[in-house]
N, C-alpha and C positions, 0 to 999 in steps of 0.2 A: 529595544529587542522585540522581534516579532516571531511568534511561534505558529506552526501550522502542520498540516499533514497528519493530524491525529485521527485515530480510528473513530468512525461514526457508528460502529456496530459492536462495541464492547459490551453494551447492555441494551435492554429494551427501551425505546424512546417513549414519549408520552405526549398526547395532544392537549392543547389548552381547552378550556370549557367551550369556547366558541369555534373550535376546530380551525382557527386561522393561524395558529402557531404550532410548531412541533419542537419539543424539547429533547435534545439529543445529548447523551453522555459522551464527552470527548476528552479523554484522559482525565486531568484534574479539574476540568471545567464542565459546564453545561452550556451548549450552544443552542440558541433559539432561532429557528428558521421560520420564514413565512411559507405557508402552504400554498399561497397564490403564486409567488414568484420563484420559490425554491432557494432564495438567497438568505444569508444569515442576517438577522436583525440586531442581536446583541448576544452577550454571554454572561454567565454567572461565574465569577472568579472568586476563589477564597479557599477551596479545598487544597490540601497539599499532597494528596495522593489520588489514585484512580477513583472516580465517582462510579459507584456500582448501581445506584437506584435513583430514580427521580419519579415523584408522585405528585400530580397536580391536585390541589384541594378542590373538591367539587362544590358547586354553588348550592347554597341552602334554599334558594328560590330562583325562578327563571330570570328575575331582574339582576341576579348576582353573577350572571355568566360573564360579565365584563371584568370581574375581579380576576387577578392573575397572581395566585399564590401557589407555592409548591414546597415540598420537602425533598431534600437530597440526603443520601448516605454515601460514605466514602471509606476507603481503606485507611484513611488517616484517623479513624475512630470517632468521627463527628457526624451528627445530624445538623443540617442547616435549613432554616426556614427563610424563604425568599419572596419578595415581590418582584416577579420577573418582568413586569411592565416598565420598571424604572431604569435598570434593575437595582435592587437594594436588599442587603442582608438584614433580616429582621431578628433572627435568633440563632444561637449556636449551642449545641449540647455535645459535650465531650464525654464518651464512656471509656476512652483509652483502650479500646480493643478494635481491631479491624472489622469493618462491617461489609459482608459480602453480598447481602441481599436484605431487602426490607419490604414489608407489606403493612398497610394500615386498614384492617377490615372495617373499622367503624365508619370510614368515609363512605362505604357502600351500603352499610346496614342501617344505621340510625343517625339522626342529626346530632350535632355536638351538644345541643341543649334540648332537654325533654321535660315537659311540665314545668318550665321556668327554672329548672335546676341545672346548673352547669356540670357537665361530665368531663372527666379527664380523657385525654386522647392517648391511645396506646398503639404502639407499633410492635410487630413481631419481626425479629431479625435473626439472620444467620451470621454468627460471629466466630472469631478465633480467640479463645481465652489465653492471653499471653501472661496471665498472672498465676497460672496454676502451679502448684507445688511439684516437687520432684517426684512425689509418689504417684502422681497422675500420669497415665499413659498418654502418648501423643494422639491416640484415637479420640480421647475425651476432650481435646482442646477445641474441636469444632462443635458448637452448641447452637441450639435454637432457644432464644431468650425473649423475654417480654420487657418492653421499655415504656415508661411513663413519660411521654413527650411534654405533658403539661407541667410536670414537676422535675423534669430534666434529670432522670435517673432510671437505672434498671430496677425492675421489681424484685427486691430481695435476692434470694438465691434460687429462685424458680428457674429450673432448666426443663424445657419441654422435650428435648431430644438431643442426642449426641450422634455425630457422624464422623467417619474417617477423613473426609475432605469437605470443604465448604460446598453447600448445596443451595440452589436457587429456590426461593419461596414463591409459590403460586397461590393467589387468592381467588376465591370464586367471585363472579360478578355480583352476587347477592351480598357478599361480605360475611356470610355465615360460616364459611369453611376456608381453610388454607392448608397447603400440603407441600411435601417435598418428595423427590424420588431418591431412593437410596439403594443402589445396585439393582436387585430384582424385586424390590419392594416399593410400595407407595404408603407413606405415612400421612394420614389426614387428621386434622384437628378441628374441633368445633368449640367456640367460646360461647358459653351460655349467656353471659352478661358482658357486653362490650365496654361498659363504662366503669367497671370495678376492678381493682387490683386483685381482689381475692376471688374473682369469678372462677368457677370450675371450668377446666379445659379437658375435653374428652378426646380420646385418640383411638383410631382404628388403623389396621395395617392390611393392605391387599398384596397378594403375591403373584409373581409371574416367573417364568422359567428363563427369561433372557433379561439382559441389562436394560433398564428403562432410561430413556433419554429426555423425555419431555412429557408434561401433563397439562390438562386443561379441564376446567369445570364448566358444566352446563349453566346457563344464566338463571333458569327457573326450576329445574328438576334436579333430583339427586342422581346425576349422571356425571361420571368422570371418565375422560379418555386419556390414554397413555400410548406413546410411541416407543418402540424399542430399537436396538441396534440392527436387527435384521430387516427393518422396514415395515413391520406389522403394526397395526393400530388396534388396541384393545379398548372396549367400551364397557364399563361396569354400570349397571342400572340398579337403582335402589340401594346404594351403598349406605351403611350406617343405620339401617332401619332398627337394629337391635340396640346398638350402643348409643345412638344419638336420639332415639325416640323416648326421651325422658321428660317428665314434667315435675319440676321442683325436686329433682334428685330421685324420684321414684320411677323405676323402670317398668314399662308395660310388659307384664309377664306373658300376655297372650302372644305378643310378637315373638317372644323367645321360644315358647313351647310349640308353636306351629311348625311342623316339619313338612317341607315341600321341596320339589326338585329345584336345583339351582344350576341350570345349564352353563357350563364354562367356568364356574366358580371353583377355585382351588381350595383344598383343605377345608377349613371352617371359616372362610372369609365372610365378612359381614356385607353381603351384596346379594341381590335377587338373581342376577344373571350377568354373564360376560360374553360378549361377541367379539369376533376378530375380523378385520379387513386387512387385505394385503395387496398393495400395488407398488409401493416404493421398493427399489432394488437395494437401497442402502439405508442407513439409520435415519430415523425421522427426527428433524430438528424443530419443526414448527407444528403446533396444534392450537386451534382457536375455534370456538363456537361463534356462530353469527349472533347478532344481538337478540334475535327472536328465537334462537335455539333450533332452528330448522336445518341448519347446515353446519358441517364441520370442515374447517380448512386445514390442510396438511401440506407439508413441504419438507424437502431434504436436500441431499447431495445432488440430485438430478437437475435442480434448478427449475422445477415445475411445481406450480401451486395447484393442488387438487382440491376440488370442492365436492364433498360427499353429502348426499341427501340422507339425513339421519334415519328416517323411517324406512327407506327402501334400499339404501346402500348404493344407489346410482351416483355416478360421478361425472364431472366435467373438469376441464383443465385450462390453466393459463401457462402455456409452454414458453420455451425460449427466453427465459429470464436471464440465462447466461451464467449464473453463479449459484452455488449452494445457498439455500434460504436459511435464515437464522431467527427472525422474529416477524410476527404478524399481529398488528393491533388495529382495533376499530377506533373510530373517533366519535365524538358526540353527534356529528353529522352522519346520518346513516348512509350517505352517498360517498363517504370518503374513508379510506383505510390506508395503511402504510405497510410495506414489507421491506425488511432489512436483509441485505445479501452479503455474502462473504467477500465480495470484491469491493467492499467499503462503499456501497451505494444504498440509498434508501429511495424506493419508488413509492410515490403517492398514487393510489389506485382509485378509479371511479367505480363505485359499486352500484348495482350488482354486475355490470358488464365486465369488470376487472380490467378496464383499459388503463394504461399508464398515463397520468396527467402530467406529473413533473418528476424529475429525478434529482435528488440531492447527492451529488457525487463528491466523494473524497478521493484522495490519492490512492491508487491501486496498491495492493499488497505486493511485496517482492515475490519473484518467481522462484519456484523450487525445481532446480534442474539436477540431473545426475552429477555425481561427484567429479567425473572427468571434465566437466565444463565449468566448475566453480572458479577456476583460475583465469577465466577469460574476461574478467571485469564485472562490474555491477550493473551494466546496462543503463547507466544514468548519464545524461548530458545536460549542461546548463546553457540556456540562451541568455548570454550576459547582457545583451542590450534591452531585451524585452522583459527580463525578470521571470522567465519561465524555466521549468525543468521538464525534461523528457525522460520518461521511465518506461521500461518494457513491462508488459502485462502477460498474464497467463493465457489470454485468448488471442495471442499473436498480434498484439497491437502495441503502438507507442502512444502513451498518454502524455499530453501536454498539460501541465498544471501551473497555475499562476501562483508564484511565491508571495506576491504582495496581496492578492485577493483571497488566497487560500481556497481555491476552487478549481475544478477542472475546466479546461478551455476546449479541447478537442481530442479526438483519438484518430490515429492513422492505422488502418488495417495493413500490416506488413505482409502477412502470409494469408493467402486465400484458403482458409481451412474452416470447416464446420466444427468449431470448438464446442464440446459439451463438458460440463463439470464432471470430473472424475476420469476423463479419458486419459490414456497413456500419452506421454509427451512424445510427439513425432517430429516436431520442428522446434529448434532453439534459435532465438534471436540473440546472437552472441555479442553484438556491439551496435551502438548508435552514436553518430557524430553529427554535429551541427556547425554550419559556417558561423563566423563571428556575428553577422547581421541576422542570423536565424532564417534566412530565405531558402537555404539549401540544406538537405539532410542526406546522410548516407547510412545504410544499415547492412549488416551482414547476418546471414542465417545459415544454419546447418540442418539439413534434413537427415534424420538419423537412419542408419541402415537397418533393415529388418533381416535378421539372420545373416548378416554380412553382405546383403545385396541392397543396392538402391540408394546409398548415401550420396548426398549432393550438397555442395557449398555454393551459395549465391551472394553476390554483391549488388546492392540496389542503390540507385541515386534518385532522389526525390526533389521536387521543386514546390515551393509554397504558392498557393493561390491567393486570390484577392481577399478571401475570408480569413478569419483567425485560424492560422496554422492548419489549414486544410491542404495537405500535401497530395500531389499527384505523382505517380511513378513516371520517370523520364527514361531511365535506362536500367536494364537488368543484365548482369554478366554471370553466366554459369561457369563454375569452376575457374575463378580468376587466377588461381595459383595451382593449376592442375588439381590434384586430389588433396592438397594440403589445406589445413585450416587457416583462417585469418586471425592474426594476433592483435592487430591494431588498425584503426582507420582514423586519419586526421585530415582536417581541412587546411588549405593554404590561407593565410590572412586575407588574400584578395577574394577567396571563395571560388575561383575558377580552376582550382587544382586540388586534387586529393591524393594522398598516399595510402596504400594498403600494404601492410607487411604480413609475411607468411611464415609459419613454422617450417615450411618446406624449403626455406633457404633463399628466398628472393623477396623483393619488394617491387611494387609497380606504382608509377605516377600516372594518374588519370587526369585528362584535360577536358574542360567543358567547352562545347561548341554551341554557339548561339546562331540559330537560323530563324529568319523572319518569314513567316508564312502569310501570304496575302490571299485570304479568302474573302468572305463577306466582311470580316473584320480582321485587322492585323493582330497577330499574336506571335509570341516567341516560342520556338521549339528548342528545348535543351537536350543535348545528347552528349554522352561521355565516351571518349576513346582513350586507349592506352597511349601515353606519351613516351614513357621510358620504362625499362626494366633493369634492375640492378641486383647484385648479390656480392657477398664477400666470403670467399673460401668455403662456400657451401654451408655456412653456419646458419642456424635458424634465426630469422629476423623476428625479434620478440617485442619491439616497441619502436615508435617513430614520433617525430615532432618537427614542426617548421619553426624557424626563428620569427621574431616579431615583424621583420620586413619581408619575410619569405625568401630571402636570398640563400639560406642554408637549410638543408634538410638533414636532420640527425636520425639515424637508424641504428638500433641496437642489434648487433650481430652476436647474440647470446650474451657473452660477458664483455664484449668490446663495443665502443661507440664509434660509428663511422659517420663522417660528415661529407655531404654531397652538395653539388650545385644542381638544384632540381630542374633548371631550364636546359642545361647541357648534359645532364646525367654524368658528371665527372666527379670522381672521388677526390675530395679535398684533403682530408686528414683522417687519422685513426687515433682515438684517445685510449688511455691506459685501460688495463683489464681489471674487472671486478671479480670478487670471489665466487659469486653465484649469478645466474642469468638475470638480466635487467628486465623488469616488468613494466616500468613507467619512465618516460622521458618528458621533460618539459623545459622550454626556454623561459627564463625569468623575465617577463615583460620585455622592455627595450634595453635591458642591461646586457652585458657580454657574458652571462652565466647560464649554465645548463645544469638542470637537476636530474639525477638518475636515481631510481629506487630499485634495488635488487631484492629478490625473494629467495626463499629456500632455507637451508640450514644455517647459512651465514648471511642474514639480511643486512643491507647497508643503504644508507642515505648519503649520497655524495654530490658535491657541487663542483663543477668544472669551470675553469676560466677559459673562455674562448680565445681571448687575445694571446694568452700564454700557452694554450693547449696543455694545461696541467691541472691537477687536482688542487682545489682550494681548501676544502675541508670535508670531513665525512663523519658519520656516526653509525654505530651498529644498532639499527632500529628496524623493527618490523613495520614497514610502511604499507598501509592499505591503499592510499591514494594521495596524489600531490596536485595542488592547484596553484596557478600563477595569475597575478593581476595583469591586465592588458597593458596599462600605461605606467605601472609602478615596478620597482625593483624588489618587491617582496613576494614571498610565496608561503603557502600553508601546507603542512603535511599532517595527515591523519595517521597516528601511530597506535598499533595494537600493543597493549601492555602484557608483560609476562605475568603468570599467576602470582608470583611472589609480590609484585607491586600492587596487584588488585586488593590484596588483603591488608597491606600495611600503609603505604604512602597515600594511595588514592581511594581507599575506603569503599571498595565495591565497584568502582568505575573500571571499565575494561579498555579504555582508550583515552588518548590525549590529542589535542590539536596544538601543533607548534607553529607559531608565526615567526618567520625568519626574514631578516634583511640578507640578501644573497651574499653580501661581502662579510657578514658577521656570523660566526658559528654559534653565538649565544642567542637563543630565541628571545624575541622581544616580548612575547606573551605566551602563556601556556593555559589551556583550558582542559579540564577533565570532562569526559563524556561517557555515556552508556551506549551499549549496542553499536560499538564501532565496527564490528565485523559486517562487511557488506555496505558500509557507509560511503558517503561521497562528500566532496568539498567543491565549492565554486565561488569565484568572485563575481558579483552581480552589480551592474551599474544601476544607480538610483533612477527609478521611473519618475519623470517630471510630474506626473499626476499625483504621486504619493509623497511629494516633498514635505508638505505640512504634517502628514501622518507620521512620518518617521524622522522628523527633524529633532535634533538634540541641542538643547540650550539655544534654540532659535536658529541653528545652523543645520543645513541639510548635508549629510555626508555624500561624497562623490561616489563611493563604492562601498558595498556591503559584502560580508562573507557569509555564505550559506553553508550550513552543515546539515546533512540528511543522514539519519542513522539507518541501521539495517532494517528497521520496520517502516521506513519512509516517513518518519516524523522529522520535521526540520525546524531550524531556528535561523533567523536572519539578524545580524548585528553588525555594528561598526567596529572593526577590529582595532582601530586607532583611537577609539573614544574611551575615556576613563570610566564611563558608565558600564562598559563591558566587564569591569572588574567584578561585578556581582556574580559572574559565573566562572571567574578565573581563580586559579590557585595562587599564581604569582604574576607580577607584571613589572617589567623593567621600566623605571620612570624616565620620562623625558625623551623617549624614543618615538619616532613617527616614521612614516614612509618617506624615503628619499629616492630620487632617481639617480642611479649610478650607471653610467655608460662606460664603454670601453675607451680605448685610446682616442683622444681628440673628440670625445663625444660620439664615437661610432659604436655600432653593434652589428651582430650577424656576420655576414660575409666580409663587410668592410673592416670589422675589428680584427680579422685574421689576415686578409690579403690586401686591404686598402679598398678604395672606392670601386664599386662594381662597374665594369664597362657597360656603356649604354648600347642597347641593340633593340630592334623592333620586335616586340613580343606579339604584335597583332598578326593574325593569319589572314590571308586573302579571303574575302567573303565569296563563298561558292553559292551559286543559285540553288534554291531548293528544287529538287526534282522528285516528283511522286514516284513511289515504287510499288510494284504489284508482285504477288507470288508467281514464280515461274512454273510452267507446265513440266519442265524437266529440271527439278531442283538438284539432281545428282551431278549436273554438269558444273555447278557453281558453288556447291556446298562447302568445298575446301578452300575457296578463294578468301583472301584476307588474312588478318592476323590470327594467331592461335587463340588469343583470349576471346575472340568473337565466335568461336565454334559453338554450335548448338549442343544441347545435352545428348547423351547416348541414345535416348529413346527416339529422338528425331532423326539421328543418323541412321539408325536401323531401318526405320520406315522408308527413308529416302533410298537406302541401298536396296531394299526389297523391290521398290518401285522400278529401279533401274533394271532389275532382272526380269521383271514382269511387264515390260514395256508393251503397250497395246499396239496391235497391228493397225496400219493406216488404211489398208484395203481389205475388203472382205475376201475370205478364202473361197475359191471356186470348187 
């Protein structure tokens, strides 16, 4: 079983002591990446819940920089001590309470041994007390506690603070202070003796008028900076001069009695001054001082890193990062830093020029579109032969991600838009489809109307280049179905034909034309034209699918299934009616079965026999997606569970994956899953280069099933292997995939009407003729098929030019 697609930005990463590795929290593991290549080296596996903190143990002397030890904390309630060079788990501490954040100030303040005497190692943590009695309020469950890592226990009943929700702890670079934000307040603690359990801990609170989102400590001075939800940055200087200026428990009375002006300081806060900077238009997510304390880095929703000169307030920028910023950390190498972004990417920066050296890219987060477009699919397509998945992104791209290597391969810019984080959605990529060999791609998009004006639907065809999934646009069709939206786009098994169905009541079959252009070097030119148009009683066409041999095209006419000959555009048959509109159609491999999934108030999963043109069996299930294997007679369905089942049978799971043999209504395997809404399924052929890596009992599976949840995390496994039982609830013994074909081993068109008559599908090769724009475009603008008409903006300009035709001779 292979997992991937995890978030790289759930918590702040950490550099190794030699700055050659970057440790990143990825779900319940810690992934170790090379800062030179940007590729994953190894991972630390052992936690059973989300890892929330990773801290690298600093070297005690310059020669110890090669040592690779770290502490991790997790929501599973454990601390773990690792040697991440091997990797090897060295120690586990279980406090049986979820840990949301951890800092170890003594790593930065004093060495572990002083004057030859060993000192205990202490961590300060933000936890949720799950053992509290019923008298305690829910607000008191989130606590700041002290833990003795050397003795593997919490320090008595010492509670440093309580909050309504878990907060992230921030430690100063000197290790003398740590603090949290709590609504409009800052709580700062100072530990007087880092090596003692009974050491006094002093606390001060600073106030603000807005909710604080992030804090940062100056490396050498008593300066703390905080960002708020309005985009302002506040800087307090001389904080804690009264409360923290104590020697052996005796407070310096002179510091308390001296009355002086405190510009910007609210109430009676313990600080000398407070200044405010304001550049960000939205909340500040990133604050970090440079290692020498001369500069302050800030970032937020705009996707711009701002560098402030601390003494003068002057600033410079690193713009166009493309996504909201989340974390910024320095490395032991002063020329290297990292910045984590909300689009699941970590950029390694060269300092001080702030140029991007490498990018560690995870799979992009799912898009958030208006509710009216949620039913148009999840925008995910699988390249079954190459082991890739294509997902749409918020910056109008299609990202290709390797399921076997767990890393991004390329991105295709679908819409030419200057995307900025936080901008209103103006264009929606509604669907993406790939040919079986992955060499061709089709996308559909909708440009949203502004105040009812300017809406536009586009269908685009792409061809892959010689490089890894670098697609180029070959054909664009404006308004392919008049002003109606596109419900589905599917490729023919041969790849040279595509069907697009429309809510407007028709479907179109598009054909690929190959022209060879002879210039300095020969190259192929792909263009797509409309081959046929079909409709059935003006019903909305809601789904479509080709049979395995491409001889039959199934199109859902709302609640009916119509079967067509895609080459001759002839209606072959109409299958029985379902209770609600059909949202998904899929032929089951090379068998004579067709799967239909209906949505709405009466959802249904139904399997139809093509040779008998009748319903084989059905279930009342809410289907999210259906996937079929290319050469097998089995299919998988992702089912959304009702609320009652989530609490009883499936214990918090919100979906199940059912694996069926098309002829048997009893599922062969059932898996329970989380985050099924917006998920996807796909059968993937095994990559020959990964045979040894994913072999089971010395045998390499021929096909794997990929499940991607609503957060784009995925798992790859062999659905026919007994080892898959570790994630399954039940499994029907002794069942495997079998090829079931129709009558006399036939499928598709032949299973209904017998053998397909042979005819020449090749079109005569027409010589390529270069074309140039006409000086009189209004004379030919309406020539050709209706689907080739240009958009309204071009029609208007051509029409006006025809009215304002220039005179050929000068007026006398």
